[in-house]
C-alpha positions in Angstrom: 42.4 -24.2 -12.8 43.4 -21.0 -11.0 41.9 -18.9 -13.8 38.6 -20.8 -13.5 38.5 -20.1 -9.7 39.3 -16.4 -10.3 36.5 -16.2 -12.8 33.9 -17.8 -10.4 34.6 -15.3 -7.6 33.7 -12.2 -9.5 30.8 -14.0 -11.2 29.4 -15.0 -7.8 29.9 -11.4 -6.5 28.1 -10.1 -9.6 25.2 -12.5 -9.0 24.9 -11.4 -5.4 25.1 -7.8 -6.5 22.2 -8.2 -8.9 20.2 -10.2 -6.4 20.8 -7.5 -3.8 19.5 -4.8 -6.2 16.4 -6.9 -6.9 15.7 -7.5 -3.2 16.3 -3.8 -2.4 13.9 -2.7 -5.2 11.3 -5.3 -4.0 11.6 -3.8 -0.5 11.0 -0.3 -1.8 7.9 -1.5 -3.8 6.4 -3.4 -1.0 6.8 -0.5 1.5 5.5 1.9 -1.1 2.3 -0.2 -1.5 1.8 0.1 2.2 2.3 3.8 2.0 -0.4 4.2 -0.6 -3.2 3.1 1.8 -2.9 6.2 4.0 -2.0 8.4 1.0 -5.1 7.5 -1.0 -7.3 7.2 2.1 -6.5 10.8 3.2 -7.7 12.0 -0.1 -10.7 9.8 -0.7 -12.2 9.1 2.8 -13.8 11.2 5.5 -12.3 11.2 8.9 -14.4 8.3 10.3 -13.6 6.0 7.4 -10.0 7.0 7.3 -9.6 6.2 11.0 -11.4 2.9 10.4 -9.2 1.8 7.5 -6.1 2.8 9.5 -7.4 0.6 12.4 -7.8 -2.3 10.0 -4.3 -1.9 8.7 -3.0 -1.8 12.3 -4.9 -5.1 13.0 -3.4 -6.7 9.9 0.1 -5.5 10.9 -0.1 -6.8 14.5 -1.8 -10.1 13.5 0.9 -10.7 10.8 3.8 -10.5 13.2 4.0 -14.3 13.7 4.3 -14.6 9.9 7.6 -12.7 10.0 8.8 -15.2 12.7 7.7 -18.1 10.5 9.6 -16.8 7.5 12.7 -16.3 9.6 12.5 -19.8 11.1 11.8 -21.5 7.7 14.7 -19.6 6.1 17.1 -20.7 8.8 15.9 -24.3 8.6 16.2 -24.5 4.9 19.7 -22.9 4.9 20.9 -25.3 7.7 19.3 -28.6 6.7 18.5 -28.2 3.0 14.8 -28.7 3.6 12.0 -28.1 6.1 10.3 -31.1 7.6 6.5 -31.0 7.1 6.5 -27.5 5.9 2.8 -27.4 5.0 1.9 -28.6 8.5 4.1 -26.0 10.0 2.4 -23.3 7.9 -1.1 -24.5 8.8 -0.2 -24.4 12.5 1.0 -20.8 12.2 -2.2 -19.9 10.3 -4.3 -21.5 13.0 -2.4 -19.8 15.8 -3.1 -16.3 14.2 -6.5 -16.7 12.6 -8.4 -18.5 15.2 -7.8 -15.9 18.0 -8.6 -13.2 15.6 -12.0 -14.8 14.7 -12.8 -15.4 18.3 -12.2 -11.8 19.1 -14.5 -10.6 16.3 -17.3 -9.4 18.6 -14.8 -7.6 20.9 -12.8 -5.9 18.1 -16.0 -4.9 16.3 -17.5 -3.3 19.3 -14.4 -1.8 20.8 -13.0 -0.4 17.6 -16.4 0.5 16.1 -16.0 -1.6 13.0 -18.6 -3.6 11.0 -18.4 -7.2 12.2 -17.7 -8.5 8.7 -14.4 -6.6 8.6 -12.6 -8.9 11.1 -13.3 -12.2 9.3 -12.2 -10.7 5.9 -9.1 -9.4 7.7 -8.5 -12.9 9.0 -8.4 -14.2 5.4 -5.7 -11.7 4.6 -3.7 -12.6 7.7 -3.9 -16.3 6.7 -2.7 -15.5 3.2 0.2 -13.4 4.5 1.2 -16.2 6.8 1.2 -18.8 4.0 3.1 -16.4 1.7 5.7 -15.7 4.4 6.3 -19.4 4.9 7.0 -19.9 1.2 9.2 -16.8 1.1 11.2 -18.4 3.9 11.9 -21.3 1.6 13.2 -18.9 -1.1 15.3 -16.9 1.4 16.9 -20.0 2.9 17.5 -21.5 -0.5 19.3 -18.2 -1.5 17.0 -17.8 -4.5 17.1 -14.1 -4.1 15.8 -13.0 -7.5 12.7 -15.2 -7.0 12.5 -13.9 -3.4 12.4 -10.3 -4.7 9.4 -11.2 -6.9 7.8 -13.0 -3.9 8.3 -9.9 -1.7 6.4 -7.8 -4.2 3.6 -10.3 -4.3 3.6 -10.3 -0.5 3.1 -6.5 -0.6 0.2 -7.0 -2.9 -1.1 -9.7 -0.5 -1.0 -7.3 2.4 -2.7 -4.3 0.8 -3.2 -4.6 -3.0 -6.9 -5.2 -2.8 -7.5 -2.5 -0.2 -5.7 0.0 -2.5 -7.9 -1.1 -5.4 -11.0 -0.8 -3.2 -10.0 2.7 -2.2 -9.5 3.8 -5.8 -12.8 2.2 -6.8 -14.7 4.0 -4.1 -15.8 0.9 -2.1 -17.1 1.2 1.4 -15.1 -0.2 4.3 -16.5 -3.8 4.1 -16.0 -3.8 0.3 -12.4 -2.7 0.6 -11.5 -5.3 3.1 -13.4 -8.0 1.2 -11.6 -7.1 -2.0 -8.3 -7.1 0.0 -9.1 -10.7 1.2 -9.8 -11.9 -2.4 -6.6 -10.3 -3.8 -4.5 -11.7 -1.0 -5.5 -15.2 -1.8 -4.7 -14.7 -5.6 -1.4 -13.0 -4.9 -0.3 -15.7 -2.5 -1.2 -18.4 -5.0 1.1 -16.7 -7.5 4.0 -17.2 -5.1 3.7 -21.0 -5.1 5.2 -21.6 -8.6 8.4 -19.7 -7.5 9.3 -22.4 -5.0 12.2 -24.7 -5.8 11.4 -28.5 -6.1 11.3 -30.5 -2.9 14.7 -31.9 -1.7 15.0 -35.6 -0.9 17.3 -36.1 2.1 18.6 -39.3 3.6 17.2 -38.2 7.0 14.3 -35.9 7.6 15.3 -32.5 9.0 14.0 -31.6 12.5 10.6 -30.1 13.0 10.9 -26.3 13.4 8.1 -25.7 16.0 10.5 -24.4 18.6 12.4 -22.3 16.1 9.2 -20.7 14.9 8.2 -19.8 18.5 11.7 -18.3 19.1 11.7 -16.3 15.9 8.1 -15.2 16.4 8.7 -14.0 19.9 11.8 -12.2 18.8 9.9 -10.5 16.0 7.1 -9.5 18.3 9.6 -8.0 20.8 11.2 -6.0 18.0 7.8 -4.8 16.8 6.8 -3.7 20.3 10.1 -2.0 21.0 10.2 -0.1 17.7 6.7 1.2 18.2 6.9 1.9 21.9 8.0 5.5 21.6 5.2 6.2 19.1 2.6 4.8 21.4 4.1 6.7 24.3 3.9 9.9 22.3 0.2 9.2 21.5 -0.5 8.6 25.2 1.6 11.4 26.7 1.5 14.3 24.3 -1.2 16.7 23.1 -2.6 15.9 19.7 -0.5 18.5 17.9 2.8 17.2 19.4 1.7 13.6 19.0 1.1 14.2 15.2 4.6 15.9 15.0 6.1 12.8 16.7 4.3 10.5 14.2 5.8 12.4 11.3 9.3 12.3 12.8 8.8 8.6 13.4 8.6 8.1 9.6 12.4 8.8 9.6 12.8 6.2 12.2 10.9 3.5 10.3 12.8 4.4 7.1 16.1 4.0 8.8 15.0 0.6 10.2 13.9 -0.8 6.9 16.3 0.9 4.5 19.2 -1.6 5.1 16.8 -4.5 5.3 18.2 -6.0 2.2 21.4 -6.7 4.1 19.6 -8.7 6.8 17.5 -10.6 4.3 20.4 -11.8 2.3 22.7 -12.4 5.3 20.3 -14.7 7.2 21.2 -17.8 5.2 24.9 -17.1 5.8 24.2 -16.7 9.5 22.4 -20.1 9.5 25.3 -21.8 7.7 27.7 -20.1 10.1 29.8 -18.6 7.3 32.9 -17.0 8.6 32.7 -13.3 9.4 29.1 -13.1 8.1 27.8 -11.6 11.3 30.6 -9.1 11.6 30.2 -8.0 7.9 26.5 -7.6 8.2 26.6 -5.5 11.3 29.3 -3.3 9.9 27.3 -2.8 6.7 24.1 -2.0 8.5 26.0 0.4 10.9 27.6 2.2 7.9 24.3 2.5 6.2 22.7 4.0 9.4 25.6 6.4 9.8 25.1 7.7 6.3 21.3 8.2 6.9 22.0 10.1 10.1 24.6 12.3 8.4 22.2 12.9 5.6 19.4 14.0 7.9 21.8 16.3 9.7 22.8 18.0 6.5 19.4 17.9 4.8 17.0 17.9 7.7 14.4 20.3 6.1 14.3 18.2 2.9 13.8 15.0 5.0 10.9 16.6 6.8 9.3 17.8 3.6 9.5 14.2 2.3 8.2 12.8 5.6 5.3 15.1 6.2 5.3 18.2 4.0 6.0 21.8 4.4 4.0 22.1 7.7 6.6 20.0 9.5 9.9 21.6 8.3 10.3 23.3 11.6 11.0 19.9 13.2 14.2 19.5 11.1 16.4 19.8 14.2 15.0 16.5 15.5 15.6 14.6 12.3 19.1 13.2 13.1 17.9 11.8 16.4 15.0 10.0 14.9 17.2 8.6 12.1 19.7 7.5 14.7 17.0 5.7 16.6 16.0 3.8 13.4 19.7 3.0 12.7 20.2 1.5 16.1 17.1 -0.6 15.8 18.3 -1.8 12.4 21.5 -3.1 14.1 19.3 -4.8 16.8 17.3 -6.4 13.9 20.4 -7.9 12.3 21.8 -9.1 15.6 18.5 -10.7 16.6 18.4 -12.5 13.2 21.9 -13.8 13.9 20.6 -15.0 17.3 17.7 -16.9 15.8 19.9 -18.4 13.1 22.3 -19.6 15.8 19.5 -21.5 17.5 19.1 -19.2 20.6 16.2 -20.4 22.7 15.2 -16.9 24.1 16.5 -14.3 21.6 13.8 -11.9 22.7 14.7 -11.8 26.4 17.0 -8.7 26.3 14.4 -6.9 24.2 11.5 -7.5 26.6 13.7 -6.3 29.5 14.5 -3.1 27.6 10.9 -2.5 26.6 9.8 -2.8 30.2 12.5 -0.3 31.2 11.5 2.2 28.5 7.8 2.0 29.5 8.7 2.6 33.2 10.9 5.5 32.3 8.4 7.4 30.2 5.5 6.8 32.6 7.5 8.1 35.5 9.2 11.1 33.7 6.2 11.9 31.4 8.6 13.8 29.0 7.9 15.8 25.8 9.2 15.0 22.3 12.8 15.5 23.3 12.5 13.4 26.4 10.6 10.5 24.7 13.1 10.2 21.8 16.0 10.4 24.3 14.5 7.5 26.3 14.0 5.7 23.1 17.6 6.2 22.0 18.8 4.9 25.4 16.5 1.9 25.0 17.8 1.2 21.4 21.4 1.5 22.6 20.7 -0.9 25.5 19.1 -3.3 23.0 22.2 -3.3 20.8 24.4 -4.0 23.8 22.1 -6.6 25.3 21.6 -8.6 22.1 25.2 -8.1 21.1 26.5 -9.5 24.4 24.1 -12.4 24.2 25.3 -13.2 20.7 28.9 -12.9 21.6 28.5 -15.2 24.6 26.7 -17.8 22.4 29.2 -17.7 19.6 32.4 -17.3 21.6 
């Protein structure tokens, strides 16, 4: 009997290791697909169309934020209760909450952003597909079907930008690219459906997750706003040359945020089931990962800048560790916020909104340069770690 138990433990560890590799690889592929849009766009489009497609991608990113909250809430519900009550209805409500406002804003967005009006409805189709796909990925994540989740994450990456990449390569105009993006998003999302596990029959229906979706969505939005606040501040406060430099440096920040994402993705079901020491281990792992990235940029700053922006930005290598540290701190905030949502916190975003307001006030009053903005951002990120960490400690004490 003891031998059998001893065999199961390493087998389980090996399975988790393989699943972790699969999820990490899927994360790399999905992020690389998003990177291909500006990469190909810069080589195939003139300045006006490049700016337009970048604007469309920004609309898609912002409108898809609630989808991330939906995935988080569904994953927590599935892990806690074994099923999600009226999942299809929940997904439809999330789709309506994102798509209807986007469609109503079509005239405003078209006029203000100088886009053909057809672009916004096609983008709304993609947003709807991303939302549906995210809800289904939440089921896989909460069920701890990590290998299937990895495949679903790649398909979600295709849903987001696969058609637009194909349109770029085919030489389509802006409307054609976004229309093809909408068509591919529907097909890629449909391919995720067969990955779902069969429905689970429970003696009692699990609770509806509307409140949890709201809490997770607001937390995701706060994280999104806070992690982009310094980049927006740089665009507003700095000359074009320095703003472009900040944007290139910010690539290191985003890389440090998402590089340890596999840890958070796989830890969320354990958070929801309140597995002993899962929060502590996840935070330690993300912290260690971030420390390695910061040390790496300190030692190999010029190489990091060549990878982020090319030879023209190597002179910024001295800033690299600070921007990597900023991303590493936000990665800790991300895993702590996931733990808050998994624990049923009603207002997990509250500390983040307070910090975002403080950062905004500071940079508007001080009007700093690159060093000052990233210093304010580091202070904001550290305050976020403390605020969310204290809130989680008080909740779980």
